[in-house]
C-alpha positions, -999 to 999 in steps of 0.1 A, spaced: -535 89 -428 -546 53 -430 -510 43 -440 -496 60 -409 -521 41 -387 -513 8 -403 -476 13 -397 -481 21 -361 -503 -9 -356 -478 -32 -372 -449 -20 -350 -433 -45 -327 -445 -42 -290 -419 -34 -264 -409 -62 -240 -395 -58 -205 -375 -84 -186 -375 -82 -148 -343 -97 -135 -341 -106 -98 -304 -110 -89 -292 -134 -62 -255 -127 -65 -242 -151 -37 -266 -179 -48 -285 -182 -16 -314 -198 -35 -292 -225 -49 -273 -232 -16 -304 -232 6 -330 -248 -16 -310 -267 -43 -329 -249 -72 -311 -242 -104 -312 -208 -121 -323 -191 -142 -359 -195 -129 -382 -181 -155 -419 -172 -152 -442 -159 -124 -453 -192 -110 -418 -207 -109 -405 -175 -92 -433 -176 -66 -426 -213 -59 -388 -206 -55 -394 -176 -32 -418 -196 -10 -394 -225 -7 -366 -201 2 -387 -184 28 -396 -217 44 -360 -228 44 -348 -195 59 -375 -170 70 -349 -142 75 -335 -145 39 -338 -111 22 -335 -127 -13 -369 -143 -9 -384 -108 -4 -365 -96 -35 -381 -124 -56 -416 -115 -43 -409 -79 -51 -399 -89 -87 -432 -108 -90 -451 -77 -77 -435 -55 -103 -443 -81 -129 -480 -80 -119 -481 -42 -119 -466 -39 -154 -488 -67 -167 -519 -49 -153 -509 -18 -172 -508 -37 -205 -470 -41 -207 -454 -72 -222 -429 -85 -196 -413 -116 -181 -397 -122 -147 -367 -144 -140 -343 -151 -111 -306 -154 -117 -278 -163 -93 -240 -161 -92 -217 -181 -69 -214 -183 -32 -181 -165 -31 -192 -140 -58 -163 -127 -78 -157 -126 -115 -169 -161 -122 -202 -154 -104 -209 -123 -123 -201 -141 -155 -226 -168 -146 -253 -142 -141 -245 -126 -175 -247 -160 -192 -281 -168 -176 -295 -135 -188 -281 -141 -223 -297 -175 -223 -331 -161 -213 -330 -134 -239 -327 -160 -266 -362 -173 -257 -376 -139 -247 -360 -112 -268 -367 -82 -245 -357 -46 -255 -354 -33 -219 -347 -47 -184 -353 -39 -148 -329 -51 -121 -342 -61 -87 -320 -71 -58 -319 -69 -20 -288 -47 -19 -263 -29 -42 -260 -59 -66 -282 -42 -91 -260 -11 -93 -228 -31 -95 -241 -56 -122 -258 -29 -144 -226 -24 -164 -222 -62 -168 -257 -67 -183 -260 -34 -201 -244 -48 -232 -271 -75 -234 -302 -54 -229 -307 -18 -220 -313 -13 -183 -342 11 -177 -345 8 -140 -328 -6 -109 -350 -15 -79 -335 -21 -44 -356 -41 -20 -348 -31 16 -362 -53 44 -367 -46 81 -344 -15 82 -344 19 67 -325 22 34 -296 41 49 -292 16 78 -294 -13 54 -267 2 31 -245 9 62 -248 -27 72 -240 -38 37 -209 -17 36 -198 -27 71 -204 -64 62 -183 -61 31 -154 -46 50 -156 -72 77 -155 -99 51 -124 -83 36 -107 -82 70 -115 -119 76 -111 -135 41 -88 -112 21 -52 -123 28 -40 -88 22 -59 -75 52 -64 -106 73 -28 -109 82 -30 -74 99 -66 -77 113 -62 -112 126 -26 -123 123 -9 -95 141 -34 -94 171 -30 -132 173 8 -130 175 5 -103 201 -19 -124 223 4 -155 219 35 -134 227 18 -120 258 8 -154 271 43 -169 264 61 -139 280 39 -142 311 45 -179 314 82 -181 308 92 -148 323 67 -142 352 88 -114 367 94 -96 334 78 -63 325 53 -79 301 34 -47 292 67 -30 282 77 -60 261 43 -60 244 46 -22 237 80 -28 221 66 -56 199 37 -35 188 61 -6 180 82 -29 159 51 -40 140 41 -4 134 76 5 122 77 -25 98 43 -17 83 47 21 84 79 21 64 67 -7 41 96 -30 52 75 -62 48 67 -55 12 103 -45 4 114 -79 19 88 -97 -2 101 -80 -33 137 -92 -28 128 -125 -45 117 -107 -76 149 -86 -81 173 -90 -109 210 -96 -105 216 -58 -106 190 -53 -79 208 -78 -57 241 -61 -63 225 -27 -53 211 -42 -21 245 -55 -13 262 -22 -19 236 -2 1 239 -27 30 276 -26 29 276 12 30 252 13 59 272 -12 79 305 6 73 289 39 84 275 22 115 310 8 123 324 43 119 299 57 144 305 28 168 343 34 165 338 71 172 317 63 203 339 35 216 369 58 221 352 74 251 347 41 270 373 23 291 391 -8 280 381 -43 290 401 -40 322 378 -12 332 404 16 335 410 44 310 448 43 314 462 72 294 433 75 270 424 112 269 388 107 255 380 82 282 394 105 309 374 134 294 341 114 296 348 104 332 354 140 341 322 152 324 302 123 340 315 133 375 309 170 369 281 176 342 286 214 343 318 208 323 299 194 293 294 226 274 331 234 278 343 200 268 317 193 241 339 206 212 368 185 223 346 154 226 332 161 191 367 164 178 377 129 191 345 115 177 351 129 142 387 119 143 379 82 149 347 79 129 355 99 98 374 74 77 347 47 80 319 72 73 336 86 42 343 51 29 307 41 34 293 71 16 319 68 -12 309 31 -18 272 42 -21 280 70 -46 304 48 -66 278 20 -70 251 46 -79 274 58 -107 278 22 -119 240 16 -119 234 49 -139 259 38 -165 243 4 -171 207 17 -168 190 28 -200 174 62 -202 184 94 -184 217 94 -166 231 116 -139 266 104 -139 281 139 -139 262 148 -108 274 118 -88 310 122 -100 309 158 -86 295 144 -53 323 119 -51 349 146 -59 334 169 -33 334 141 -7 371 135 -13 378 172 -12 361 176 22 380 147 38 411 168 48 391 199 60 370 177 83 401 159 95 419 191 103 386 205 118 386 176 142 422 183 152 414 220 157 385 210 181 409 188 201 437 214 202 427 248 188 461 265 192 480 242 169 461 239 136 438 269 133 456 287 105 461 254 85 424 246 88 414 280 75 437 276 45 423 242 37 387 254 40 394 284 17 410 261 -9 381 236 -8 356 264 -12 375 279 -41 376 245 -59 339 239 -51 328 272 -65 349 266 -96 333 233 -102 298 247 -96 304 276 -120 317 252 -147 287 228 -144 263 257 -144 278 271 -176 275 237 -193 239 233 -182 230 268 -195 246 260 -229 225 228 -232 193 246 -223 198 276 -246 183 270 -280 205 275 -311 191 300 -336 196 291 -372 203 319 -396 
């Protein structure tokens, strides 16, 4: 029995380190004191000096709270020490690293086996994982001044997001840059074009900004500089395809408008559009014919644009490592070519139904037969690849 008592009496007493965290270094910026500040008297002096410098500073109250916890633990017979640590004004990784180094330095002179974190906000919760490897964290105390805890935390979260909107370049360009451009554009438009519809111009500008951000166009433009040679080639091919298709659409629409002289002459599509514009009730009757003229003039450009896109996609799948879908795109290219003549004949049928109806039906049936044959062949190949081979 006496041996057990002697072993208990010789056990090492527990030591607690109370760590007051000033993450943004208010005490250093406002008072010039260097951290870590170790000991009750030094902490009281630092908190008093900070309170005199800035009576509304919450970090001073956090230091006084740390001293209070120190006195309470000491009065209960606990071995403890209190320190004040600080990071950097702009916080960040280097500031947190500074706090960790200061705590590690203090632990060399006062080897504590537990720690209590005290702060005026969420710093204790955020820095607990940073300091946990140095000493076990047994408690986190948050000192809330003047407001209730929920209101104080709301202000902290709101302040954090406001700082992000102002100082973070990723958000500042939208929170400050875009409104600034809008205000400048509004003033310049009103000054140089006093009779212009300024609100309408402003709405168009805001709509363009929304479109650019909504479809992530700005980031795609920024990523152009990081592309490889293949990436630039792909951008060129896609741009060329889109431009050719747009030219085809414009060609199909232009056939309905008069020449530069302003008269239609003998142009049937132009005369047709004039007749419909003068008598709108004819639109439903003339719409198939107008669609036929549009397809007849736009089809070649549209087909070429789509064919360029599919062809370049096949090329990129051939040079790209990994899974390839060359067969799929080859079928798409073949079907595109197979549909060219049915669509061309379909446009002619829309313009003059009595001349080409039978020929159109024959071409469509032939195209469908070829498509079904290709689809069945590809399906059989896929089934053979997916079916496992049983070894005897």
